[in-house]
C-alpha positions, 0 to 999 in steps of 0.5 A: 464095615467102613460103609456102616461106620460112615452111615453112623457118623452121618447120623451122629453129626446132625444130632450133635450139631443141632442139640445145644443143651441138655434137659433134665426133666424133674416131673414123673418121667425122671428115673432118679430125682435125687441123683439129678441134683448131684448131676447139676451140682457137679456141672456147676462145680465144673463151671458149666452153665445151668438154668433152673426152669421153675414149675416147668415139668416139676422144676427141670434143669437146662444144662450145657450139652457137654459129654461129661454131663451126659456121662454123669447122667448115664452113670447115675441113672438120671433121665436126660434129653438133648434139645435143639435151639428150636426146642429151647425156644419153645420151652422159653415161650411156654415159660413166658406165658405160664406160671414159670420162670428161668433162674440162672445157676451161677456156681456150686455153693460151698456146703457145711454141716454143723454136726458132732464128730461122733455123728454118723451120716445116717443120723441126719437126713441132709447128710444122707441126701448129700451122700446119695446125690454125691455132693461134697460137704464139710463137717464143722462143730462148735470149735470151728464155728466160734473160730470163724470157719463159717466165712468159708461157706455159702450154705450151712445145715444143722439138724437135731442139734440142741442149741439150748444146751439140754442135750435134746431133752433126752435126760428123762428117757436116756440118761443112763445110756452110754451114747447119752453120757458120751454126748454130755462128756464130749460137749462138756469137754469142748466147752471147757476147752473153749473157756466156757463154764457151761455147755449152754453158754457155748451153744448160745455163742454158736447160735449167735454166730450162726445168726450173724452169719445169716445176717451178713449173707449166709444161707441157713437150712435146718431140720428136726430140733435145730430150728426150735432150739436155736430160736430158744437159745437166741431168745434166752441169751444170757438167761439160765433156762437149763434145769439143774439135772443138766447143768448143776444149778437151777433155772433162773426163776424169772426166765419166762419173762426175760425171753427176748423174741426180737432176737430170734429167726422165726418164732415169737411168744413161745413158752418154754418147758423146764421139766427135764423129764418131759421130752419137749423144749417149748410149745413151738413143737405141735407134739403131742397136740397133733397126736389126736389129729394125725396118724401115719396114714393121714399125716401129709402137708401141702406145698404152696404154689407161688407166682414164679415170676414174682416170688422165685425164691419160695418157688425154688424151695417148693419145686417138686413133681407132687404138691402133697408130701407125706409127713414125718416125725422128729424131735420137732415134728411140726411148728406152731403156726400161731407163733410164727413172726409175721414176715416168715413165709409158709412153704408147706402146711397141713389142712386146718391145724395150727401147724406149718411144716416148711418155712422160709425167711430173710434176715439181713442179706441172708436167708433161713429155711426150716423143715420140721421132722427128722427123715422124710422116708422114715415116719417115726425114726428112733434112736438106734434105727438103721439108716434109710436106704435112699436107693429105695426112695430115688423119687422122694418128694421130701428129700427133694425139698432138702436138695432144693435148698442145696441148689438154692444158693447157686441161683443168681441173686437180684440185689435187694435193700436190707 
């Protein structure tokens, strides 16, 4: 028995002595892509060193060879491998000559999700992803945003929020439903408590606060209806665009010509839909035009292949083990490409249609990234549907895009002029 123990020790010593780092591959060999992001986040939170190897084996990660990281990989079912200094040198040589790049990850970002207290984790694909990957986050709401809480966070997410104050344009179909009436009541009570006459006025100030948060260096990621409605709220600041059915008085008749597109994040020259019975906010959303072209069987979008050394930021955001992602519907299913501001970078889009699905831009010292649709693994999510079980979608390309955004703020930044 002693002899066997001695042999095992002798075998183990060279491995620990030569293995200097831990490689988490993110190509097709990875057993659980989503949990892998949680492993990296936890390592960063423990002040461990990490590198994001852009375009190398699907955007792999190189971490410290630490017992606790290995144990976390084993616990979460994440594929990993110990690599020696010689093997690391070989990886670096490949990265040097190929369309790849090494990005140092500095710290785990502080994460906030803007969501009402009544929401459930499965109401939002991002909170589903965060929960499954075991990444901590804080829920904040209007009162927190307007009180300056955003200063405590590096990264902010908003999902199917309606910053225009029209309650998701659900009036026509759901105005008699208890959940809709409760949503209206909660928002009206919040607005009154904060000293506003209307919910739309409160949401406008929330949108302006988020805009300023990004301008001063924050990272803003949003999905579903939030990207469209926050730009509507910003363009219409000070203009009544809410129909009487939602706020008690009519729309400003001059509203269409009073919109100021210079104040928006990503979209310009859009036209608003004022009819409260129509489930549309504006022509930013390509629905229902896209119905004549796409069905669930052919609804896909393509990720752009960026030059990793020249454009590391968009490269980080599209890291994936596939280049084609299945589309999915939402309160906003697709952004109209012809309404994008010229400086906005398109990260993913379908073929031959006036639509983009995934976009990114800079604003002052910060950035915004918008992904259309509601749930990458639920093509047509409707009110009351059960939550998506991410344990059945551990290699989801769409959810990887979400988690890329969560790690993006951890990357060491190069100074740039604003």
